[in-house]
N, C-alpha and C positions, 0 to 999 in steps of 0.2 A: 207717562210717555215711555215707550220701549227704548231701552238702551242696548247697545251692541258691544261686542267683544273687541278686545285689542288683539290683533293678529301677532305682532312681533314688535321688537324695538331695536333701533340702532342699525348702522350700516352693515354690521356683520351678518344680518339676516337677509341681505339683499337678494341672494339667489333664491331662497325659499319664498320670499315675497313675490319675486317675479313669476314663480310658478303658481302662487296662490291668488294673485290679484286678477282683476277682470278686464274686459275690453281688449285693448291692444296688448295687454300683459298676458303672458303665459306661453309665448313662443309660437303662436299661430301665425305662420308666414303669410297667410292670406289676409289677416286682419291688421298686421303691423303696418303702421303708416297710413292706414285707410281710415280717416276720421269719420267717414260716413257710416262705418260699420260699428263704431264703438257703442253708440246708444242702443242699437238693437242687440248687440252682444251682452250688454249689461242687463237689458230687460230679460233676455233668455236665461242668463245666470241668476237673475233675481237679487243681485247684490252688487255693491260698489265699495271700493276700498279708498279711504281718504287718508292723506298724510296730515299729521298734526304735530304741534310742538309742545303741547302740555302747558298752556298758559290760561289761567283763569282770567275772565269768565268766558273766554272764546271757545277753546276746545282743550279738554284735559281728561285725565284718567281718574276715576273715582270708584273705589272698590272693584277694580279690575274691569270696569266698563267705561265706554265713552260717555262724556257729558259735556255740557257747554252750549253756548248760544249758537255757534256755527254748526254744531252737530244737530241741534234742534231744527235749524233751518234745513239742513240736508236730509234729515229724516222726513220732514214734511214735504219738501220739494221732490226728492227722488221717489218718495212713496207715491206722489201724484203721477210720476212718470212710469210707474209700474216696477220700480226697483225697491224691493221691500226691506233689504238688509243693508245697513251701513257698518262697515268694518274699518277699524283704524290701525294705522301704522305710525308709531311715535318715532320722531327723528329730530335731529338738531335743526334749529330755525334756518340756518344758512344752507342746510341740505334739502330743504323742502322742494324748491324748484328743480335742482339737479335730480333729486329722487323721482319727481314727477316725470321729467323728460327721460329718465332711465327706465321708466316703467315699473317702479317699485309700488306705485299706487296710481289711482285713476284721476283724482283731483286733490287739491290742497284745501284743507278745512282749517284755517287758522286766523281768519280775519286779516289777511295780509294786505298792507297798504298798497294802493295802486300808484306805482312810481315809474317814471320813464325807463330807468335801467332794467327794471323787472319786466316791463312790457316788451322789451326786446327779446327776452328769454322764453316767455310763455304768454298765453292769452288770459286776460282777466274777464270775469263775468261783470254784470252791471253792479254798481255800488250797492252794498247791503248793510254796511255799518258806517255811519258818519262819525268821524273822530273829532270830538270837541275837547277843549281844555277846561280845567276848573282849578280852584285854589283850595287847599286845606289850610284852615285858619284856626286860631284859638276859639274855643266856644264863646259865642256871642259876637264874634268878628269885631273886636274892639276898634280896629282901624278902618272898618267899613271898606274892606278890599274886595272888589267884585270881579276884577279882571286885571290884566297886566298893565293897562293904561293907568288904573288906580295905583298900582305898585310904583309906577314911574312918577306919577304926579305927586305922590305922597312920600317919595324917596324911602319906601319901605324896604325891608330886607326880605328877599325871596330866595328860597332854595329850589334848585332844579336837579334832576338826576343826570349824571354824566352819560352822554350818548343819547339821551332822550331829545326829542324835537323841541321841547320847552327850553332846554339849555341854549339851543340855537336862537329861539325867539328872544331870550334874555340878552344874548350877545348882540343880536341885530338891532334891538331896541335901545341898547346902551344902558341897561339897568345897572346902576352903580352899586346897588346893594345885593347883587346876585352872587350866590355861592353854589357850588355843585356838591352833591352827595352821591354815595355809591349805590344806594338802594332805596326803594320806597319806604322801608322801615326807618332808614336814616333820615329821610325827609320828614316823616311824622315826628321822630324824636327831636329834630331841629325845631319844630313848631312847639311841641309840648314843653321843651326845656328852655324856650325863649331865645334860641339862637337865630330864629327866622320868624318873620311876621306871617309868612305864608309859604306853602310848598306847592309848586305848580306841576301838574301832571295831567295825563289824559283823564277826563271826567269819570269815565266808567271805571277806570282803575282805582281812582281815589274813593269812589263810592263803595266799590267792592271791598277795599281795604278797611274803610271806616266801619262798614257793617260787620266785617269779619272780626276786627279787633274790638269792636264795641267800646271804643275809647271815648269816654264822656268829656275829655278835655279838648276835643277838636270837633269841627264841623266842616262840611264841604259846600262851597258856593254853587250857585247855579252854573251850568255849562256855558261856555262862550267860545266864539271863534276868534283867535288872536289875529290882530292886524299889524302887519309889518310893512313899512314903506307904502302905505295905502292899499295893500293887497291883503285880502282875507286868506289866512293860512288854512285853507280847506283841505281835509284829508279824508279818505274813505277806504274801507277794506272790502275785499271781494273774494269769491271763490276763484281758484286758479286752475286753468285747463291747459292741456297740451295744444300747441298751435294747430295741429291737424284735426282736433276734435271740435270743429265748428258746429256740427249738428247737435252734439251734446250740450255745448255752451248755449246755443240759441234756445234749445228746449228748456234748459235750466232758467235762463233769463225770463222766458215767458211765464213760468210758474212763480219766479221770484217777484215779478211785477205785481202779481195778485196780492202779495204780502206787503210790499213796501208802499203800495199806493193807498193803504189804509192804516191809520193810526191804531185802530182797534185790532186789526189782524196782526200787525207787526208786534204789538205788545202781548197779544195772545200767544204768539209763537216763542218769543224770546224775552218777554217781560220778567219771567221768573229769575233771569240771570242779571237783573238790574238795568236792562236796556229800556229806554223810554222814547217818547217821540223826538226828544232832542238828538238821538242817535239815528233816527230814521232818515235815509236819503230822500231828498225832495228837490224840487226846482230844476235848475239847468245843469246840475252836477252830472257829468257823464264820464265813463271810462275813457272815451276818446280824448277828452280835454285833459284829464289827469295824466294819461300816458304821454301827452305832449308837454306836460309841466305847466299848463295854463291855469292861472289862478284869477278869480274874479276881482274887480276893484271893490273896495269896501263901500257898502251902501251908507 
């Protein structure tokens, strides 16, 4: 798969990026604010600039080139739309949407979760990555912990990462044996050193970490969707567009559907980054419902 270059990094390069990026970017007074022109402009230019935050396995820099699952999706989809090059601009996570709206890049490629507050600032494409939770446990899973309900029922000790959504699950579920750690590595250390019976985090993150570390003392459970107060805690990530770029968003969604509607196609495009059918959006999950903060009742 062809990788593409990193244009620049950080807010200090904002002016240069404005001149280099595509679509409404570049100071063309006729195209600024005209969402219908963006797709055609990108096709004419033959390239699109994406903002990314450098998080494995979603979008990151490797040997000076773009890599990751969302980059693979974008190379596939934008290629089908006649846009052959994908260029990247690395920025801080909290600067992705502001940078998008400022014209520093054309879309956000970071697997960003669809949340109501974010939907007020920009438009999200259709869900492309389903976020599930998993547990990292000692090899052999001696306490047979498969989800947070097991943790609660067995009064097990679980570690969660400060600021991560799993820490909120633990609090809302009243898990008495829950403690917080500062990083994923701290969570793994808590399990391997016996301070915790399990470490709860996003499934894909745990799998990536376990594979990378090749730690024979731990294993990762099958993914699950946490249930809090009878509601499935469903989350999904998507590509982010400026609100005026509806034509670009709709064209992207049409091509995305050809990938997400098929297990085989989905894993063909991003399977090499550890994504499986468990992360493939399906069913009634929609951007509209997630933007409203609506969660389904547990089945």
